[in-house]
C-alpha positions in Angstrom: 98.7 118.1 118.0 95.5 120.1 118.4 95.0 123.6 119.5 93.5 124.0 123.0 90.2 125.3 121.6 89.7 122.2 119.6 90.5 119.9 122.6 88.1 122.0 124.7 85.3 121.5 122.2 86.1 117.8 121.8 85.9 117.4 125.6 82.6 119.3 125.7 81.1 117.2 122.9 82.1 114.0 124.6 80.9 115.1 128.0 77.5 116.2 126.6 77.2 112.9 124.7 78.1 110.9 127.8 75.5 112.9 129.9 72.8 112.2 127.3 74.0 108.6 126.8 74.7 109.2 123.1 77.2 107.5 120.8 78.9 109.6 118.1 79.9 108.7 114.6 81.7 111.0 112.1 82.0 111.0 108.3 84.9 113.1 106.9 86.3 114.0 103.6 88.5 117.1 103.5 89.6 116.7 107.1 90.9 113.2 106.4 90.3 111.8 109.9 91.2 114.9 111.9 87.8 115.1 113.6 88.0 111.5 114.6 91.6 112.1 115.9 90.4 115.2 117.9 87.6 113.3 119.6 89.8 110.3 120.3 92.6 112.5 121.7 90.4 112.9 124.7 90.9 110.2 127.4 87.8 108.1 127.9 86.3 108.8 124.5 85.7 105.2 123.8 82.5 105.2 125.9 80.9 107.8 123.5 82.8 107.7 120.2 81.6 104.8 118.0 83.4 105.2 114.7 84.7 107.4 111.9 84.5 107.1 108.2 87.1 108.9 106.1 85.6 109.0 102.6 87.7 111.0 100.3 86.6 109.6 96.9 83.1 109.4 95.3 83.5 105.6 95.4 84.1 105.6 99.1 81.2 108.0 99.8 79.0 105.7 97.8 80.2 102.3 99.0 80.8 103.1 102.7 78.1 105.8 103.4 75.5 104.9 100.7 75.7 108.3 98.9 74.1 107.7 95.5 76.5 108.4 92.6 73.9 110.4 90.9 73.7 112.8 93.8 77.5 113.2 93.7 77.4 113.9 90.0 74.4 116.3 90.3 75.5 118.3 93.3 79.2 117.5 93.7 80.9 116.1 96.7 81.0 119.5 98.3 77.4 120.3 98.9 74.9 120.4 101.7 73.0 117.6 100.1 76.0 115.3 100.1 77.0 116.3 103.6 73.5 115.4 104.8 73.7 112.0 103.1 77.1 111.4 104.6 75.9 112.0 108.1 72.8 109.9 107.6 75.0 107.1 106.1 77.3 107.3 109.1 74.3 106.7 111.4 73.1 103.8 109.3 76.6 102.2 109.3 77.2 102.5 113.0 75.7 102.0 116.4 75.7 105.8 117.0 72.6 107.9 117.4 74.3 111.2 116.3 76.7 111.7 113.4 78.5 114.7 112.0 79.8 115.0 108.5 82.3 117.3 106.8 83.0 117.7 103.1 84.9 120.6 101.5 87.7 122.1 99.5 90.8 122.6 101.7 93.0 123.6 98.8 95.4 124.8 97.6 93.8 123.7 94.3 90.4 122.3 93.5 88.4 125.5 93.9 86.2 127.1 91.3 84.4 130.5 91.2 81.2 128.7 92.2 82.9 126.5 94.9 86.1 128.3 96.1 88.9 127.0 98.2 87.6 127.2 101.8 84.0 126.1 101.0 83.0 123.4 103.5 79.6 121.8 104.1 78.6 120.2 107.4 75.7 118.1 108.5 74.5 116.6 111.8 72.1 113.6 111.7 70.5 112.4 114.8 67.9 109.7 115.3 64.5 111.2 115.8 65.5 114.6 114.4 65.7 116.3 111.0 69.2 116.4 109.6 70.8 119.9 109.9 73.2 121.3 107.4 75.4 124.4 107.2 77.8 125.8 104.7 80.9 127.9 105.5 83.5 129.6 103.4 86.7 129.9 105.5 89.4 132.4 104.6 92.0 130.7 102.4 94.8 130.8 105.0 96.2 127.5 103.7 95.1 123.9 103.7 96.1 123.1 107.3 94.1 126.2 108.6 91.0 125.3 106.6 91.1 121.8 107.9 91.5 122.9 111.5 88.7 125.5 111.1 86.5 122.7 109.7 87.2 120.5 112.7 86.4 123.4 115.1 83.1 124.1 113.2 82.1 120.4 113.2 82.8 120.1 117.0 80.8 123.3 117.6 77.9 122.0 115.6 78.1 118.7 117.5 78.1 120.5 120.8 75.1 122.6 119.9 73.2 119.4 118.8 73.7 117.4 121.9 
């Protein structure tokens, strides 16, 4: 189901988490659970993967991850601010000590001049560290490609944070 590179990164993230005795949580929007699926495709992931939150709507982001409605209205769901709060909410709602979040516009519609299709925001929250955020604009090669590129980027960010 996943390209070899994504499985390699998932293996690497889980091995690093295992070595450091970390538990991972994820909060996803535009990837709709693909990051969780990539991590759990690896045999033995249950010793380092705690849980995943798939929060597509504003309501889900607020009720499951504690993202304030006002923040969603002010910045939009696709923003580094919201990605940061999603990652921090995943930490708060789990037994994990590191969490990665993804929120973006995978298309084909939904983009604007200010926030085009392919815009994806990521965050990593880790107990004892400042939350890190990044923003990427992936080429509009179609919805599936943007979602897979997003999973790859999130896994890379996770690997670099462990």
